[in-house]
Structure formats: structure tokens, C-alpha cells
PASEBA-1860 file (N, C-alpha, C; in nm, 3 decimals):
! residues 264
1> MKRNWLPI> 5.761/5.276/14.593/5.699/5.282/14.460/5.695/5.428/14.413 ~ 5.734/5.444/14.292/5.734/5.580/14.237/5.593/5.616/14.188 ~ 5.541/5.729/14.242/5.404/5.770/14.205/5.405/5.860/14.082 ~ 5.301/5.846/14.003/5.285/5.933/13.887/5.192/6.050/13.928 ~ 5.248/6.170/13.947/5.171/6.285/13.995/5.097/6.359/13.885 ~ 5.119/6.327/13.762/5.057/6.403/13.653/4.905/6.400/13.654 ~ 4.840/6.281/13.672/4.692/6.279/13.674/4.634/6.361/13.788 ~ 4.701/6.355/13.908/4.650/6.428/14.024/4.660/6.578/14.000
9> AACLLFLS> 4.775/6.619/13.946/4.794/6.762/13.918/4.692/6.813/13.818 ~ 4.666/6.730/13.717/4.568/6.771/13.616/4.430/6.787/13.676 ~ 4.397/6.697/13.769/4.265/6.703/13.834/4.252/6.829/13.918 ~ 4.361/6.859/13.995/4.358/6.980/14.078/4.345/7.106/13.994 ~ 4.415/7.106/13.880/4.407/7.221/13.790/4.266/7.239/13.738 ~ 4.198/7.128/13.707/4.061/7.132/13.657/3.965/7.188/13.763 ~ 3.984/7.137/13.890/3.897/7.183/13.998/3.917/7.331/14.026 ~ 4.045/7.373/14.017/4.075/7.515/14.039/4.007/7.601/13.935
17> ACGTSAKT> 4.009/7.558/13.810/3.944/7.632/13.702/3.794/7.639/13.723 ~ 3.734/7.529/13.770/3.589/7.526/13.796/3.554/7.626/13.904 ~ 3.639/7.632/14.009/3.612/7.725/14.118/3.618/7.868/14.071 ~ 3.711/7.902/13.987/3.722/8.039/13.934/3.601/8.074/13.851 ~ 3.553/7.979/13.772/3.437/8.003/13.688/3.314/8.031/13.771 ~ 3.292/7.957/13.881/3.176/7.975/13.967/3.179/8.114/14.030 ~ 3.296/8.157/14.073/3.309/8.288/14.136/3.273/8.400/14.040 ~ 3.313/8.388/13.915/3.282/8.488/13.814/3.132/8.497/13.792
25> TETRTADT> 3.064/8.380/13.789/2.920/8.377/13.770/2.849/8.449/13.883 ~ 2.898/8.425/14.008/2.836/8.490/14.123/2.851/8.641/14.112 ~ 2.966/8.688/14.070/2.989/8.832/14.056/2.896/8.893/13.953 ~ 2.878/8.824/13.843/2.789/8.875/13.739/2.646/8.880/13.787 ~ 2.606/8.777/13.866/2.471/8.774/13.921/2.450/8.892/14.014 ~ 2.551/8.920/14.098/2.541/9.033/14.190/2.530/9.164/14.114 ~ 2.609/9.178/14.006/2.605/9.300/13.926/2.467/9.320/13.866 ~ 2.405/9.210/13.820/2.272/9.218/13.760/2.169/9.260/13.863
33> SEKTLTVT> 2.179/9.204/13.984/2.081/9.234/14.087/2.090/9.381/14.129 ~ 2.209/9.439/14.120/2.228/9.579/14.156/2.155/9.673/14.060 ~ 2.114/9.624/13.945/2.045/9.708/13.849/1.893/9.697/13.861 ~ 1.848/9.643/13.974/1.704/9.635/14.000/1.670/9.718/14.121 ~ 1.571/9.803/14.109/1.524/9.884/14.220/1.395/9.826/14.276 ~ 1.387/9.815/14.407/1.262/9.778/14.472/1.189/9.907/14.507 ~ 1.074/9.927/14.445/1.000/10.052/14.463/0.859/10.020/14.513 ~ 0.814/10.092/14.614/0.681/10.070/14.670/0.582/10.176/14.622
41> TAGLHFPW> 0.457/10.138/14.619/0.346/10.230/14.592/0.219/10.164/14.644 ~ 0.113/10.239/14.656/-0.013/10.181/14.706/-0.092/10.116/14.593 ~ -0.090/10.179/14.476/-0.168/10.127/14.365/-0.317/10.149/14.382 ~ -0.352/10.248/14.464/-0.494/10.269/14.498/-0.541/10.412/14.475 ~ -0.451/10.501/14.435/-0.483/10.644/14.435/-0.483/10.704/14.294 ~ -0.591/10.683/14.223/-0.609/10.739/14.090/-0.611/10.892/14.099 ~ -0.546/10.963/14.011/-0.463/10.916/13.899/-0.314/10.908/13.931 ~ -0.280/10.915/14.059/-0.138/10.913/14.097/-0.077/10.774/14.080
49> NYKEKDNT> -0.144/10.674/14.138/-0.101/10.535/14.120/-0.220/10.442/14.138 ~ -0.239/10.353/14.045/-0.356/10.264/14.048/-0.332/10.146/13.955 ~ -0.425/10.050/13.957/-0.411/9.931/13.875/-0.517/9.929/13.765 ~ -0.472/9.892/13.645/-0.564/9.874/13.533/-0.644/9.745/13.555 ~ -0.741/9.718/13.467/-0.823/9.599/13.479/-0.740/9.470/13.474 ~ -0.627/9.476/13.402/-0.540/9.358/13.393/-0.437/9.354/13.505 ~ -0.459/9.438/13.608/-0.373/9.443/13.727/-0.239/9.512/13.703 ~ -0.223/9.577/13.590/-0.100/9.649/13.560/-0.097/9.782/13.636
57> LTGYDVEV> 0.013/9.809/13.704/0.028/9.936/13.775/0.050/10.050/13.677 ~ -0.015/10.161/13.703/0.005/10.279/13.619/-0.026/10.403/13.702 ~ -0.027/10.519/13.638/-0.049/10.645/13.708/0.074/10.733/13.700 ~ 0.059/10.856/13.742/0.169/10.952/13.731/0.291/10.909/13.811 ~ 0.271/10.870/13.938/0.383/10.823/14.020/0.458/10.710/13.950 ~ 0.381/10.616/13.898/0.438/10.495/13.838/0.514/10.527/13.710 ~ 0.453/10.608/13.624/0.518/10.638/13.496/0.642/10.727/13.512 ~ 0.637/10.820/13.605/0.755/10.904/13.629/0.869/10.817/13.683
65> TTAVAEKL> 0.837/10.729/13.776/0.940/10.641/13.834/0.997/10.548/13.728 ~ 0.912/10.496/13.642/0.959/10.409/13.533/1.052/10.485/13.440 ~ 1.018/10.609/13.411/1.102/10.692/13.324/1.237/10.720/13.390 ~ 1.236/10.744/13.521/1.362/10.766/13.594/1.448/10.641/13.587 ~ 1.386/10.525/13.613/1.460/10.398/13.611/1.521/10.371/13.474 ~ 1.446/10.400/13.370/1.497/10.379/13.234/1.617/10.469/13.206 ~ 1.610/10.593/13.255/1.723/10.684/13.238/1.848/10.629/13.306 ~ 1.829/10.565/13.420/1.941/10.519/13.501/1.981/10.374/13.470
73> GYQIDWVT> 1.905/10.308/13.384/1.938/10.170/13.348/1.894/10.066/13.448 ~ 1.791/10.097/13.527/1.739/10.004/13.627/1.610/9.936/13.580 ~ 1.588/9.814/13.627/1.459/9.749/13.621/1.390/9.777/13.755 ~ 1.257/9.770/13.759/1.185/9.796/13.884/1.111/9.672/13.931 ~ 1.128/9.641/14.058/1.050/9.537/14.125/0.947/9.611/14.210 ~ 0.821/9.617/14.162/0.718/9.693/14.230/0.660/9.615/14.347 ~ 0.637/9.685/14.458/0.573/9.627/14.576/0.458/9.719/14.616 ~ 0.335/9.665/14.623/0.220/9.747/14.660/0.184/9.722/14.806
81> TDFSSQMA> 0.171/9.831/14.880/0.135/9.822/15.021/0.089/9.959/15.068 ~ 0.040/9.969/15.192/-0.009/10.098/15.242/0.107/10.192/15.274 ~ 0.075/10.318/15.292/0.179/10.421/15.304/0.272/10.398/15.423 ~ 0.216/10.364/15.538/0.300/10.342/15.657/0.400/10.230/15.633 ~ 0.354/10.123/15.569/0.443/10.011/15.540/0.550/10.050/15.438 ~ 0.512/10.136/15.343/0.609/10.182/15.244/0.726/10.254/15.311 ~ 0.693/10.346/15.400/0.798/10.422/15.467/0.880/10.333/15.560 ~ 0.815/10.236/15.622/0.887/10.144/15.711/0.985/10.059/15.631
89> QLEAGRAD> 0.943/10.014/15.512/1.032/9.934/15.427/1.150/10.017/15.378 ~ 1.126/10.145/15.350/1.234/10.234/15.308/1.337/10.249/15.420 ~ 1.289/10.272/15.541/1.378/10.290/15.656/1.457/10.163/15.686 ~ 1.393/10.047/15.666/1.457/9.920/15.698/1.550/9.871/15.587 ~ 1.551/9.942/15.474/1.637/9.902/15.364/1.579/9.792/15.276 ~ 1.450/9.762/15.294/1.386/9.660/15.210/1.330/9.720/15.081 ~ 1.325/9.853/15.074/1.283/9.923/14.953/1.385/10.031/14.922 ~ 1.407/10.054/14.793/1.502/10.157/14.750/1.436/10.293/14.733
97> AVAEHVAI> 1.308/10.293/14.696/1.237/10.420/14.672/1.088/10.401/14.697 ~ 1.022/10.513/14.725/0.877/10.515/14.748/0.814/10.606/14.643 ~ 0.727/10.549/14.561/0.658/10.625/14.455/0.514/10.648/14.496 ~ 0.494/10.740/14.589/0.362/10.759/14.649/0.332/10.908/14.668 ~ 0.371/10.992/14.569/0.353/11.138/14.577/0.368/11.187/14.721 ~ 0.488/11.164/14.774/0.517/11.198/14.913/0.549/11.348/14.924 ~ 0.478/11.416/15.009/0.498/11.561/15.026/0.621/11.589/15.112 ~ 0.697/11.687/15.069/0.811/11.733/15.148/0.759/11.820/15.263
105> TEKRKETY> 0.794/11.785/15.384/0.759/11.866/15.500/0.882/11.880/15.590 ~ 0.881/11.981/15.675/0.993/12.000/15.767/1.006/11.881/15.861 ~ 0.893/11.828/15.904/0.895/11.713/15.995/0.957/11.592/15.928 ~ 0.921/11.566/15.804/0.976/11.451/15.733/1.124/11.469/15.700 ~ 1.165/11.593/15.680/1.306/11.619/15.649/1.398/11.587/15.767 ~ 1.341/11.572/15.885/1.421/11.531/16.000/1.466/11.385/15.986 ~ 1.388/11.307/15.912/1.417/11.164/15.897/1.470/11.128/15.758 ~ 1.419/11.198/15.656/1.453/11.163/15.517/1.518/11.279/15.444
113> QFSRPYAY> 1.585/11.246/15.336/1.632/11.346/15.240/1.548/11.327/15.113 ~ 1.516/11.438/15.047/1.421/11.432/14.936/1.485/11.469/14.803 ~ 1.434/11.405/14.699/1.473/11.441/14.563/1.412/11.575/14.527 ~ 1.448/11.625/14.411/1.379/11.743/14.361/1.232/11.705/14.336 ~ 1.139/11.795/14.356/0.997/11.762/14.337/0.965/11.726/14.192 ~ 0.869/11.637/14.174/0.821/11.604/14.040/0.674/11.642/14.021 ~ 0.615/11.704/14.124/0.477/11.755/14.111/0.454/11.863/14.217 ~ 0.378/11.966/14.177/0.345/12.078/14.266/0.194/12.098/14.266
121> PDIELMVT> 0.119/12.012/14.336/-0.027/12.025/14.334/-0.078/12.132/14.431 ~ -0.189/12.193/14.395/-0.256/12.286/14.485/-0.336/12.208/14.588 ~ -0.329/12.253/14.712/-0.404/12.191/14.821/-0.526/12.279/14.850 ~ -0.643/12.220/14.841/-0.767/12.295/14.855/-0.862/12.226/14.953 ~ -0.975/12.290/14.975/-1.079/12.232/15.059/-1.188/12.170/14.971 ~ -1.235/12.053/15.012/-1.354/11.994/14.953/-1.471/12.031/15.045 ~ -1.577/12.086/14.986/-1.693/12.131/15.063/-1.820/12.100/14.982 ~ -1.934/12.126/15.043/-2.060/12.112/14.969/-2.068/12.224/14.865
129> KDSTLKEL> -2.147/12.200/14.761/-2.155/12.297/14.651/-2.206/12.434/14.695 ~ -2.288/12.439/14.799/-2.342/12.568/14.843/-2.260/12.630/14.956 ~ -2.144/12.569/14.989/-2.062/12.621/15.098/-1.986/12.746/15.056 ~ -1.965/12.836/15.154/-1.886/12.957/15.129/-1.745/12.945/15.188 ~ -1.712/12.829/15.243/-1.580/12.808/15.301/-1.474/12.802/15.191 ~ -1.365/12.875/15.211/-1.258/12.876/15.110/-1.119/12.874/15.172 ~ -1.099/12.958/15.274/-0.967/12.976/15.334/-0.962/12.911/15.473 ~ -0.841/12.898/15.527/-0.826/12.847/15.663/-0.896/12.938/15.764
137> TDLKGKKV> -0.894/13.068/15.736/-0.958/13.163/15.827/-1.109/13.144/15.834 ~ -1.165/13.074/15.735/-1.309/13.047/15.735/-1.346/12.927/15.822 ~ -1.245/12.857/15.872/-1.270/12.728/15.936/-1.282/12.733/16.087 ~ -1.277/12.850/16.146/-1.291/12.860/16.291/-1.426/12.806/16.334 ~ -1.423/12.714/16.431/-1.547/12.653/16.479/-1.600/12.544/16.389 ~ -1.522/12.508/16.284/-1.566/12.407/16.188/-1.487/12.276/16.208 ~ -1.544/12.169/16.152/-1.478/12.038/16.156/-1.413/12.012/16.020 ~ -1.284/11.983/16.024/-1.210/11.959/15.900/-1.153/11.818/15.900
145> AVALGSFY> -1.183/11.744/15.794/-1.137/11.606/15.781/-0.998/11.601/15.717 ~ -0.915/11.512/15.768/-0.782/11.488/15.711/-0.749/11.340/15.727 ~ -0.658/11.292/15.643/-0.611/11.154/15.657/-0.521/11.145/15.779 ~ -0.540/11.044/15.860/-0.463/11.025/15.982/-0.314/11.011/15.950 ~ -0.232/11.091/16.019/-0.088/11.081/16.002/-0.034/11.145/15.875 ~ -0.121/11.212/15.800/-0.080/11.272/15.673/-0.018/11.409/15.693 ~ 0.045/11.460/15.587/0.099/11.595/15.596/-0.012/11.699/15.600 ~ -0.133/11.661/15.556/-0.248/11.751/15.567/-0.281/11.774/15.715
153> EDYIRSHN> -0.276/11.665/15.792/-0.301/11.677/15.936/-0.195/11.765/16.001 ~ -0.068/11.742/15.967/0.041/11.824/16.022/0.019/11.971/15.990 ~ -0.021/11.998/15.866/-0.039/12.137/15.823/-0.151/12.205/15.902 ~ -0.265/12.138/15.911/-0.378/12.197/15.983/-0.342/12.223/16.129 ~ -0.281/12.125/16.192/-0.248/12.140/16.334/-0.146/12.251/16.357 ~ -0.049/12.263/16.266/0.052/12.368/16.281/-0.003/12.507/16.255 ~ -0.115/12.515/16.183/-0.177/12.644/16.154/-0.305/12.664/16.235 ~ -0.315/12.590/16.344/-0.432/12.597/16.431/-0.387/12.599/16.576
161> PEGDIEVV> -0.299/12.694/16.612/-0.238/12.694/16.746/-0.338/12.711/16.860 ~ -0.447/12.780/16.835/-0.546/12.803/16.941/-0.656/12.698/16.942 ~ -0.649/12.604/16.847/-0.747/12.496/16.847/-0.885/12.538/16.804 ~ -0.895/12.646/16.725/-1.026/12.693/16.679/-1.089/12.599/16.576 ~ -1.004/12.523/16.507/-1.053/12.427/16.407/-1.053/12.287/16.469 ~ -1.164/12.217/16.456/-1.170/12.079/16.506/-1.120/11.985/16.396 ~ -1.009/11.921/16.421/-0.948/11.832/16.323/-1.002/11.690/16.344 ~ -1.062/11.636/16.239/-1.119/11.501/16.244/-1.034/11.411/16.155
169> TYEDTSGI> -0.972/11.310/16.213/-0.880/11.223/16.137/-0.950/11.095/16.093 ~ -0.908/11.047/15.975/-0.964/10.925/15.917/-0.850/10.831/15.875 ~ -0.859/10.706/15.918/-0.766/10.606/15.867/-0.802/10.571/15.724 ~ -0.933/10.559/15.697/-0.984/10.532/15.563/-1.058/10.657/15.517 ~ -1.005/10.723/15.414/-1.064/10.850/15.370/-1.179/10.834/15.272 ~ -1.211/10.711/15.235/-1.314/10.690/15.131/-1.452/10.740/15.173 ~ -1.478/10.746/15.304/-1.610/10.788/15.351/-1.623/10.937/15.376 ~ -1.515/11.012/15.355/-1.520/11.156/15.384/-1.621/11.232/15.298
177> PNDISYGR> -1.628/11.208/15.166/-1.729/11.281/15.087/-1.870/11.263/15.142 ~ -1.905/11.143/15.184/-2.037/11.120/15.243/-2.055/11.200/15.371 ~ -1.950/11.203/15.453/-1.959/11.276/15.580/-1.974/11.425/15.557 ~ -1.911/11.478/15.452/-1.932/11.620/15.419/-2.076/11.643/15.376 ~ -2.123/11.555/15.290/-2.260/11.567/15.236/-2.364/11.564/15.347 ~ -2.340/11.479/15.450/-2.437/11.465/15.560/-2.409/11.561/15.675 ~ -2.309/11.648/15.660/-2.283/11.749/15.761/-2.206/11.701/15.882 ~ -2.147/11.583/15.875/-2.069/11.532/15.988/-1.937/11.607/16.001
185> VDAYLNDK> -1.884/11.650/15.887/-1.767/11.739/15.886/-1.797/11.850/15.785 ~ -1.727/11.961/15.798/-1.756/12.076/15.713/-1.667/12.083/15.590 ~ -1.547/12.028/15.597/-1.453/12.039/15.486/-1.350/11.927/15.494 ~ -1.282/11.908/15.384/-1.178/11.804/15.373/-1.059/11.865/15.302 ~ -0.943/11.862/15.367/-0.821/11.917/15.306/-0.751/11.809/15.226 ~ -0.732/11.837/15.096/-0.672/11.736/15.007/-0.614/11.807/14.885 ~ -0.533/11.734/14.808/-0.486/11.795/14.685/-0.601/11.803/14.584 ~ -0.598/11.904/14.503/-0.707/11.933/14.411/-0.738/11.814/14.319
193> ISGEEKIK> -0.634/11.750/14.265/-0.653/11.640/14.171/-0.724/11.522/14.235 ~ -0.674/11.479/14.352/-0.735/11.366/14.421/-0.876/11.398/14.467 ~ -0.895/11.523/14.512/-1.028/11.565/14.559/-1.131/11.561/14.448 ~ -1.094/11.612/14.332/-1.187/11.611/14.219/-1.225/11.470/14.179 ~ -1.130/11.378/14.186/-1.158/11.239/14.152/-1.252/11.176/14.254 ~ -1.232/11.206/14.381/-1.320/11.154/14.487/-1.463/11.204/14.468 ~ -1.477/11.331/14.431/-1.610/11.388/14.408/-1.676/11.318/14.289 ~ -1.600/11.299/14.185/-1.653/11.233/14.065/-1.702/11.092/14.098
201> QSGLALKM> -1.625/11.019/14.174/-1.662/10.882/14.210/-1.783/10.879/14.303 ~ -1.795/10.980/14.390/-1.905/10.980/14.488/-2.038/11.018/14.425 ~ -2.035/11.103/14.323/-2.159/11.149/14.262/-2.236/11.246/14.349 ~ -2.172/11.299/14.453/-2.238/11.388/14.547/-2.223/11.535/14.505 ~ -2.309/11.619/14.563/-2.307/11.763/14.532/-2.197/11.833/14.612 ~ -2.073/11.806/14.572/-1.957/11.862/14.640/-1.870/11.936/14.540 ~ -1.773/12.011/14.589/-1.681/12.084/14.502/-1.547/12.103/14.572 ~ -1.445/12.122/14.493/-1.320/12.174/14.543/-1.331/12.326/14.529
209> TGVSIFQA> -1.283/12.400/14.627/-1.311/12.543/14.631/-1.245/12.621/14.517 ~ -1.136/12.569/14.463/-1.064/12.643/14.359/-0.970/12.746/14.417 ~ -0.961/12.752/14.550/-0.870/12.845/14.617/-0.759/12.764/14.683 ~ -0.637/12.787/14.640/-0.524/12.711/14.692/-0.487/12.756/14.834 ~ -0.492/12.661/14.928/-0.448/12.690/15.065/-0.296/12.702/15.067 ~ -0.233/12.608/14.996/-0.089/12.614/14.973/-0.055/12.518/14.860 ~ 0.066/12.528/14.811/0.109/12.440/14.703/0.211/12.340/14.761 ~ 0.179/12.213/14.749/0.266/12.109/14.803/0.378/12.076/14.705
217> EFAYPFPK> 0.479/12.008/14.755/0.588/11.959/14.671/0.598/11.809/14.692 ~ 0.568/11.733/14.586/0.574/11.587/14.593/0.707/11.538/14.536 ~ 0.773/11.449/14.610/0.907/11.405/14.571/0.932/11.263/14.620 ~ 1.055/11.215/14.598/1.097/11.083/14.646/1.178/11.098/14.774 ~ 1.136/11.030/14.882/1.217/11.033/15.005/1.324/10.923/15.000 ~ 1.438/10.951/15.060/1.544/10.852/15.071/1.601/10.855/15.212 ~ 1.647/10.740/15.261/1.707/10.739/15.394/1.837/10.818/15.396 ~ 1.873/10.867/15.513/1.997/10.944/15.526/2.115/10.850/15.546
225> TEQGTALL> 2.141/10.773/15.441/2.251/10.678/15.441/2.338/10.705/15.318 ~ 2.455/10.642/15.314/2.542/10.659/15.198/2.474/10.611/15.071 ~ 2.408/10.495/15.080/2.337/10.441/14.964/2.220/10.530/14.926 ~ 2.147/10.581/15.027/2.034/10.668/15.000/2.076/10.797/14.932 ~ 2.187/10.853/14.976/2.238/10.976/14.916/2.281/10.954/14.771 ~ 2.345/10.839/14.746/2.390/10.808/14.610/2.271/10.794/14.515 ~ 2.167/10.725/14.562/2.048/10.706/14.478/1.973/10.837/14.459 ~ 1.970/10.920/14.562/1.908/11.052/14.552/1.971/11.134/14.441
233> KQFDQALE> 2.103/11.134/14.435/2.174/11.211/14.332/2.140/11.159/14.193 ~ 2.126/11.026/14.179/2.090/10.969/14.050/1.948/11.010/14.011 ~ 1.856/11.004/14.106/1.718/11.042/14.078/1.709/11.189/14.040 ~ 1.782/11.274/14.111/1.779/11.416/14.080/1.826/11.444/13.938 ~ 1.933/11.375/13.898/1.985/11.394/13.764/1.883/11.350/13.659 ~ 1.822/11.234/13.683/1.723/11.182/13.589/1.601/11.272/13.583 ~ 1.553/11.320/13.698/1.437/11.409/13.700/1.466/11.541/13.629 ~ 1.587/11.590/13.644/1.625/11.713/13.575/1.620/11.694/13.423
241> ELKADGTL> 1.668/11.578/13.378/1.666/11.548/13.234/1.523/11.530/13.185 ~ 1.440/11.464/13.264/1.300/11.440/13.225/1.221/11.571/13.221 ~ 1.258/11.664/13.305/1.192/11.796/13.301/1.238/11.872/13.177 ~ 1.368/11.866/13.150/1.424/11.940/13.036/1.373/11.889/12.903 ~ 1.352/11.757/12.892/1.309/11.703/12.763/1.156/11.700/12.748 ~ 1.084/11.752/12.850/0.939/11.763/12.840/0.861/11.641/12.884 ~ 0.931/11.536/12.932/0.862/11.414/12.972/0.770/11.436/13.091 ~ 0.817/11.509/13.193/0.734/11.533/13.312/0.607/11.611/13.275
249> KKLSEKYF> 0.622/11.711/13.192/0.506/11.789/13.148/0.407/11.701/13.072 ~ 0.458/11.618/12.983/0.374/11.530/12.903/0.296/11.433/12.991 ~ 0.363/11.373/13.088/0.297/11.277/13.177/0.196/11.347/13.267 ~ 0.230/11.467/13.313/0.137/11.542/13.397/0.010/11.576/13.320 ~ 0.024/11.622/13.199/-0.093/11.656/13.118/-0.174/11.532/13.082 ~ -0.106/11.418/13.070/-0.175/11.293/13.041/-0.269/11.255/13.156 ~ -0.223/11.269/13.279/-0.301/11.224/13.394/-0.385/11.332/13.461 ~ -0.342/11.458/13.450/-0.411/11.566/13.521/-0.472/11.672/13.430
257> SEDLSTKS> -0.443/11.662/13.301/-0.489/11.762/13.203/-0.434/11.900/13.233 ~ -0.324/11.905/13.306/-0.253/12.030/13.333/-0.111/11.995/13.375 ~ -0.024/12.094/13.370/0.116/12.071/13.403/0.142/12.100/13.550 ~ 0.158/11.993/13.628/0.190/12.008/13.770/0.339/11.991/13.796 ~ 0.416/11.972/13.690/0.559/11.946/13.707/0.640/12.072/13.731 ~ 0.576/12.188/13.716/0.644/12.316/13.736/0.573/12.395/13.845 ~ 0.650/12.453/13.935/0.593/12.532/14.044/0.535/12.661/13.989 ~ 0.414/12.692/14.030/0.349/12.813/13.980/0.366/12.928/14.079
END
């Protein structure tokens, strides 16, 4: 019997066309997903990053990162978690960037590569209002509070080779102002902006000394991978443009009432 192959051929042609169409859709979906950045932050550190009453993330870290993403044509998928988890997600490739005013340190540079800084805050001591402590040299025989595992802890320990300063670490820093007030510790090393906010919230008779111990550099860390290097270059370009057009200065003055975007 002679078979009519025309219907079969037509069907195969149709199925082949359907398969090509599905593949194109998948490619477009992948291209779209590539334009989304997963960025972590704590959402707890006013005015750097925090949540409004409607649960909207905002703050200097958040707005600068949003401005960078807009420059680069990315959408952001925000993930809020603690600092240790943020860095772990970055290392594991589950996050593309960390927006948590991360300080550049020599120790961290062993693991990460950093963008150009987007903030240069002064690091000062928080003390009681009647305290005369101002410099590191004033702290011999004193107890100094720092956040556990922070660059503040690294700094104090590296500048305390003889152990004259007793370093007291805190996993939760919210109780430090009370401990200073009650004399459990003598001082707290922190950035000036965060320290002033903590004092304001506590209502205690405390002060930031107004004397800069050193000036930190806050930036975006990236893994030392091909993808991390590529994203670092994009962030650097965007940050350079945001500095040139005055956006960084404007955002800094909005949240800090001063320009921290330029090194003094």
C-alpha cells in the first residue's frame, strides 16, 4: 500500500517549530533573570539601612545601591539577614552584593575585593558626658566595647599589642549605651553617625567624643571570582558617575546632614 507522507511531514514540521519557540522563550527568561541582583542588608541600622513603618527598606546603603542598580539597568531582590549570613551568602554565590556599609580592612581584602568607597565615616568613642577619654592612648587600663567579629574589634586588637586595653565584645550591641552609663565599660568604638543615633534612642547622658580615631572606608565586597570581578567593575563605574553627578552627596546629606561621600 502506498503511504501518504504529507500529513506526517506536516506534523513533524509543526512540532519542530513548537520546539524552537519554547527554546527562544527560555532564553528570554534567562536574559531577564540576569538583570536582577540579589542584594543583602540587615534593615536594622538607622540611618544606614532600616525599615519604614510600611516595612519598606530605606537608608543610605539601600538608596545608594538602588541608584547603582538603576544606572546598570538591574532590578534588586532584597534579602534581609544578619551580617554573618550576608557574607556567607555572598561567598556561596547566593547573593550578588552586600549593602551593609562594609568597612574595607586588610583582613577582609584577603577574602574579598572591594568597590570604590561610597562613605568615609569618622570612627569615634562613645563615652559618658563627663568623660575625658578621647584617644586610644587614653584607654590604657580601660574597658572598651566593640561588636563581636567587627572591624572595630580588629582595629582595637591590632592597636593594642601589649593588651593594655580590655576589649569587651558584644553579639548584640543594643545594650552597650546602658553598660557605659552604669560603668560596666568605659567606652564604645563605633562610627560617629551610628553612635549618635544610639545615644539619641537611649536618652542617656552620653556623647561621641568628636575626635576621630580613624576614618573608615565603607564599600561593597565581592568574591574573588570572574563574576565578582565583572560586577565590581560595573559598580565602580556606576559609583563614579553617582559621585560626579552629585547623587552620593545628596543622599549623604539626606541621611547624615553632612557629606560622607568624600574622604576628608
